[in-house]
C-alpha positions as CSV (number, residue, x, y, z in Angstrom):
1,M,50.2,31.1,32.4
2,I,49.7,27.7,30.7
3,R,48.2,26.3,33.8
4,T,45.9,29.3,34.2
5,K,44.8,28.9,30.6
6,H,43.9,25.3,31.2
7,V,41.8,26.2,34.2
8,L,39.9,28.9,32.3
9,T,39.3,26.5,29.4
10,A,37.9,23.9,31.8
11,L,35.6,26.4,33.5
12,T,34.4,27.6,30.1
13,V,33.5,24.0,29.0
14,L,31.8,23.3,32.4
15,A,29.7,26.5,32.1
16,A,28.7,25.7,28.5
17,A,27.7,22.2,29.6
18,T,25.4,23.6,32.3
19,L,23.6,26.1,30.1
20,P,19.9,25.4,29.4
21,V,19.4,23.7,26.0
22,A,16.8,25.1,23.6
23,P,14.0,22.7,22.8
24,G,14.4,20.9,19.5
25,T,18.2,21.2,19.3
26,A,20.5,18.2,18.9
27,H,21.3,18.3,22.6
28,A,17.6,18.2,23.8
29,A,16.9,15.5,26.3
30,S,15.8,12.2,24.8
31,P,12.5,10.7,26.0
32,W,14.3,7.4,26.1
33,E,17.3,8.5,28.1
34,G,17.7,6.2,31.1
35,K,14.4,4.4,30.3
36,S,13.4,1.1,28.7
37,M,10.8,0.8,26.0
38,T,7.9,-1.5,25.8
39,F,6.7,-3.2,22.6
40,V,3.1,-4.4,22.9
41,V,2.1,-7.3,20.6
42,G,-1.6,-7.8,20.2
43,F,-1.2,-11.6,19.9
44,G,0.3,-14.4,21.8
45,V,3.7,-16.0,21.2
46,G,4.0,-17.7,17.8
47,G,2.8,-16.4,14.4
48,S,4.0,-13.6,12.2
49,Y,2.8,-10.7,14.4
50,N,5.0,-12.0,17.2
51,A,7.9,-12.8,15.0
52,Y,8.0,-9.4,13.3
53,S,7.4,-7.5,16.5
54,R,10.4,-9.2,18.2
55,L,12.6,-8.5,15.2
56,V,11.9,-4.8,15.4
57,A,12.1,-4.8,19.2
58,G,15.6,-6.4,19.0
59,H,17.0,-3.6,16.9
60,I,15.1,-0.3,17.0
61,G,16.6,0.8,20.4
62,R,20.1,1.0,18.8
63,F,18.9,3.8,16.6
64,L,17.1,6.0,19.2
65,P,18.8,8.6,21.4
66,G,19.7,7.0,24.7
67,N,19.7,3.4,23.1
68,P,16.9,2.1,25.3
69,T,16.4,-1.6,25.9
70,V,13.1,-2.7,24.4
71,I,10.9,-5.2,26.3
72,V,8.3,-7.2,24.4
73,Q,4.9,-7.6,26.1
74,N,2.5,-10.0,24.4
75,M,-1.1,-8.8,25.1
76,P,-3.5,-11.2,23.3
77,G,-7.2,-10.8,23.6
78,A,-10.3,-10.2,21.4
79,G,-8.3,-10.3,18.1
80,S,-5.8,-7.6,19.5
81,V,-8.6,-5.3,20.6
82,R,-7.3,-5.5,24.1
83,A,-3.8,-4.3,23.0
84,T,-5.3,-1.7,20.7
85,N,-7.3,-0.1,23.5
86,H,-4.3,-0.2,25.8
87,L,-2.1,1.6,23.3
88,Y,-4.9,4.1,22.5
89,E,-6.0,4.9,26.0
90,I,-3.6,3.7,28.7
91,A,0.0,3.6,27.3
92,P,2.2,6.6,27.9
93,K,2.2,9.1,25.1
94,D,5.9,9.9,25.2
95,G,7.3,7.3,22.7
96,T,8.3,4.8,25.3
97,V,5.5,2.4,24.3
98,I,4.9,1.2,20.8
99,G,3.3,-1.9,19.4
100,M,1.7,-4.0,16.7
101,I,-2.0,-4.6,16.3
102,D,-4.3,-6.5,14.0
103,Q,-4.0,-5.4,10.4
104,A,-7.8,-5.3,10.1
105,I,-8.3,-2.8,13.0
106,Q,-9.6,-0.1,10.7
107,A,-12.1,-2.5,9.1
108,F,-13.2,-3.5,12.6
109,E,-13.6,0.2,13.6
110,L,-15.7,1.0,10.5
111,M,-18.0,-2.0,11.2
112,G,-18.4,-1.0,14.8
113,R,-16.6,-3.8,16.4
114,S,-17.8,-4.4,20.0
115,G,-15.3,-3.3,22.7
116,L,-13.0,-1.4,20.3
117,K,-12.4,2.2,21.6
118,A,-9.7,3.3,19.2
119,E,-9.8,5.4,16.0
120,S,-7.2,4.0,13.6
121,T,-6.3,7.4,12.0
122,K,-5.4,8.9,15.4
123,F,-2.6,6.4,16.0
124,N,0.9,7.4,14.9
125,W,1.9,4.8,12.3
126,I,5.6,4.2,12.5
127,G,6.3,1.9,9.5
128,R,5.3,-1.3,7.8
129,L,7.5,-4.4,7.6
130,I,5.5,-6.3,5.1
131,S,2.0,-6.4,3.5
132,N,0.2,-9.5,4.3
133,S,-2.0,-11.7,2.1
134,A,-3.2,-14.9,3.7
135,V,-3.2,-17.9,1.4
136,L,-6.0,-20.6,1.6
137,F,-4.5,-24.0,0.9
138,A,-5.7,-27.6,0.9
139,W,-4.0,-30.9,1.7
140,H,-3.2,-33.0,-1.3
141,S,-6.0,-35.6,-0.6
142,A,-8.7,-32.9,-0.2
143,P,-11.6,-33.2,-2.7
144,I,-10.8,-29.9,-4.4
145,N,-7.9,-28.9,-6.7
146,K,-8.8,-25.2,-7.2
147,I,-11.0,-22.7,-5.4
148,E,-13.8,-22.9,-8.0
149,D,-14.3,-26.6,-7.0
150,A,-15.6,-25.2,-3.7
151,L,-18.6,-23.9,-5.5
152,E,-19.8,-27.5,-6.0
153,K,-18.1,-29.4,-3.2
154,E,-17.9,-29.0,0.5
155,F,-14.5,-27.7,1.6
156,I,-13.8,-28.1,5.4
157,V,-11.6,-25.3,6.7
158,S,-10.1,-24.7,10.1
159,A,-10.4,-21.0,11.1
160,S,-9.2,-20.1,14.6
161,G,-8.9,-16.4,13.9
162,A,-11.6,-13.8,13.5
163,A,-10.3,-12.5,10.2
164,S,-10.2,-15.9,8.5
165,R,-13.7,-16.8,9.8
166,L,-15.0,-13.5,8.4
167,N,-13.3,-14.1,5.0
168,W,-14.8,-17.5,4.5
169,T,-18.2,-16.3,5.7
170,I,-18.0,-13.6,3.0
171,M,-16.9,-16.1,0.4
172,N,-19.9,-18.3,1.1
173,K,-22.4,-15.4,1.2
174,V,-21.1,-13.3,-1.7
175,I,-19.4,-15.9,-4.1
176,G,-21.4,-19.0,-3.2
177,T,-18.6,-21.3,-2.0
178,K,-19.4,-24.2,0.2
179,I,-16.8,-23.7,2.9
180,K,-17.5,-25.4,6.1
181,I,-15.9,-23.4,8.9
182,I,-14.4,-25.3,11.9
183,T,-13.4,-23.2,14.9
184,G,-12.5,-25.9,17.5
185,Y,-8.7,-26.1,16.9
186,K,-6.5,-23.9,18.9
187,G,-4.1,-22.2,16.5
188,T,-2.2,-23.1,13.4
189,G,-0.3,-26.1,14.9
190,E,-3.4,-28.1,15.8
191,S,-5.0,-27.2,12.5
192,L,-2.1,-28.5,10.5
193,L,-2.1,-31.8,12.4
194,A,-5.9,-32.1,11.9
195,M,-5.4,-31.5,8.1
196,Q,-2.8,-34.3,8.0
197,R,-5.1,-36.6,9.8
198,G,-7.9,-35.9,7.4
199,E,-10.2,-34.2,9.9
200,I,-10.2,-31.0,7.8
201,H,-9.3,-30.2,4.2
202,G,-7.3,-27.1,4.7
203,L,-6.7,-23.7,6.3
204,S,-5.1,-20.4,5.6
205,R,-1.8,-18.8,6.7
206,P,0.1,-15.6,5.9
207,W,2.1,-16.3,2.7
208,T,5.4,-15.3,4.3
209,A,4.8,-17.8,7.2
210,L,3.5,-20.5,4.9
211,K,6.5,-20.2,2.7
212,A,8.9,-20.3,5.6
213,S,7.3,-23.1,7.5
214,Q,5.7,-25.3,4.9
215,G,8.0,-24.5,1.9
216,D,8.9,-28.2,1.5
217,W,5.2,-29.2,1.4
218,I,4.7,-26.7,-1.5
219,K,7.7,-28.1,-3.4
220,E,6.6,-31.7,-2.8
221,G,3.0,-31.1,-3.8
222,K,1.6,-32.0,-0.4
223,I,-0.6,-28.9,-0.4
224,R,-2.5,-27.0,-3.1
225,L,-2.5,-23.2,-3.0
226,L,-6.1,-22.1,-3.7
227,L,-6.7,-18.4,-3.0
228,Q,-5.1,-15.1,-1.9
229,T,-7.0,-12.9,0.5
230,G,-5.0,-9.7,-0.2
231,A,-5.8,-6.7,-2.4
232,E,-2.7,-7.2,-4.5
233,K,-1.3,-10.4,-5.9
234,N,2.0,-11.6,-4.3
235,D,4.9,-11.8,-6.8
236,D,5.3,-15.5,-6.0
237,L,1.7,-16.3,-6.6
238,Q,0.7,-14.8,-9.9
239,N,-1.3,-18.0,-10.9
240,V,-3.2,-18.1,-7.6
241,P,-6.5,-16.1,-7.7
242,R,-7.5,-13.4,-5.2
243,M,-10.9,-13.2,-3.5
244,L,-11.4,-10.1,-5.7
245,D,-11.0,-12.2,-8.9
246,L,-14.1,-14.2,-8.0
247,A,-16.5,-11.3,-7.7
248,K,-19.6,-11.6,-9.9
249,N,-20.3,-7.8,-10.3
250,E,-18.8,-4.4,-9.4
251,E,-20.7,-4.1,-6.1
252,D,-19.4,-7.5,-4.9
253,R,-15.9,-6.5,-6.0
254,K,-16.0,-3.3,-3.9
255,L,-17.2,-5.3,-0.9
256,L,-14.4,-7.9,-1.4
257,R,-11.9,-5.1,-1.8
258,F,-13.0,-3.7,1.6
259,F,-12.2,-7.0,3.3
260,A,-8.9,-7.3,1.3
261,A,-7.7,-3.8,2.2
262,P,-6.1,-4.8,5.6
263,S,-3.5,-6.8,3.8
264,E,-1.8,-3.5,2.7
265,I,-1.4,-2.6,6.4
266,G,0.1,-6.0,7.1
267,R,2.6,-6.2,9.9
268,S,3.0,-2.5,10.9
269,V,4.3,-0.7,14.0
270,V,2.2,2.0,15.7
271,A,2.6,4.5,18.5
272,P,-0.2,5.9,20.7
273,P,-2.1,9.0,19.7
274,G,-0.7,12.2,21.3
275,V,3.0,11.4,21.0
276,P,4.9,14.6,20.1
277,K,5.6,15.1,16.4
278,E,9.4,15.3,17.0
279,T,9.3,11.9,18.8
280,V,7.2,10.3,16.1
281,A,9.7,11.5,13.5
282,Q,12.5,10.0,15.6
283,L,10.7,6.7,15.9
284,R,10.0,6.5,12.2
285,E,13.6,7.2,11.3
286,A,14.9,4.7,13.9
287,F,12.5,2.1,12.5
288,W,13.6,2.7,8.9
289,K,17.3,2.5,9.9
290,A,16.8,-0.6,12.0
291,I,15.1,-2.6,9.3
292,H,17.8,-1.7,6.8
293,D,20.7,-2.5,9.2
294,P,22.8,-5.6,8.3
295,R,22.3,-7.1,11.8
296,F,18.5,-6.9,11.3
297,G,18.9,-8.4,7.9
298,A,20.8,-11.4,9.3
299,D,18.1,-12.0,11.9
300,L,15.4,-11.7,9.2
301,K,17.2,-14.3,7.1
302,K,17.4,-16.7,10.1
303,S,13.7,-16.3,10.7
304,K,13.0,-17.0,6.9
305,L,10.8,-14.0,6.8
306,D,10.4,-11.4,4.0
307,L,10.5,-7.6,4.0
308,E,8.3,-5.2,2.0
309,P,8.7,-2.0,4.0
310,M,6.8,1.2,3.9
311,R,7.8,4.5,5.5
312,G,5.6,5.8,8.3
313,D,4.4,8.9,6.6
314,K,3.1,6.9,3.6
315,L,1.6,4.3,5.9
316,Q,-0.2,7.1,7.8
317,A,-1.6,8.3,4.5
318,L,-2.7,4.8,3.5
319,V,-4.6,4.5,6.8
320,E,-6.2,7.9,6.2
321,S,-7.4,6.9,2.8
322,G,-8.9,3.7,4.2
323,K,-11.7,5.8,5.7
324,D,-13.0,6.6,2.2
325,V,-15.5,3.7,2.0
326,S,-19.1,4.2,1.0
327,P,-21.8,3.9,3.7
328,A,-23.5,1.2,1.5
329,I,-20.4,-1.0,1.5
330,I,-19.9,-0.6,5.3
331,E,-23.6,-1.4,6.0
332,R,-23.3,-4.5,3.8
333,A,-20.1,-5.6,5.5
334,K,-21.7,-5.0,9.0
335,A,-24.7,-7.1,8.0
336,L,-22.5,-10.0,6.9
337,S,-20.3,-9.7,10.0
338,A,-23.4,-9.8,12.2
339,T,-24.5,-13.0,10.4
340,Q,-21.2,-14.6,11.3
341,A,-21.5,-13.4,14.9
342,K,-25.0,-14.8,15.3
343,K,-24.0,-18.2,14.0
344,K,-21.0,-18.3,16.4
345,K,-23.3,-17.3,19.3
346,K,-25.9,-19.9,18.3
347,K,-23.3,-22.6,18.1
348,K,-22.0,-21.8,21.6
349,S,-25.5,-21.8,23.2
350,G,-26.3,-25.0,21.5
């Protein structure tokens, strides 16, 4: 009888295991079961976008059903427009592809950036790692000690990225600084060497990257911190002015806030539009657990990076609120952006 009972128990378990599972239950098939994930980075290797992306990719899979392996794919091009369009139009809408794109993607969208096909609010925003305010700094031998000096003296700045070029164009047009923008250096490494050789006076870097890589220069007084581009002051930089602080009137302040707003998005993870709500919820929860996991914390410390996280639902609301910009501000921003584009085109043709 004992033997018969064991056989019946086994059959009962087998029958239960083969019963169909209702959608949404704990036993529902995972979209990651038996699959790998892809994490698309809208920039090349090097820099904080790549560093934060690889940190998330190295840990998020452990907190998703099926424990998928996550493969990082760098997809640089047009200031992450290539990667943005890929995530928006081409990538599978099942949660197996996520990524990180330019923090200013909404500003580019509102200004009608050529080639951009995505709508920022239709992405599923998974979570933010850190807000990001770039810091403009000068070498100790540069002719200026504070940003106000650039109102009277020429300040030669390397700007290899679209966001920094636009920021300094805005500064010149709205505030009246005399920043001479140099675009010939390929990336931060070349620009830092050019600054040390005296070919340029300074450049900008995200604060977290600058603090991690050039912390000794700051302590030794080799560089001077001049300006923050973000909407909010960094806790470490209470004595360093923001672009906003230099506004001459309320209209200029609104315009500068529009260009500063992307700093609140910072280094954030997105999923394509159309991903099922349940899957988005799982991705957000996995992201949140991953970045608070001790193993992630250890890797973060090794990388000398900071963390200022925001949950996905709050990040989604922040992006939604970013649409509320007056048409007058957008038109003015577009006009200034067009001025920059014309100058760049003229320089190439010449």
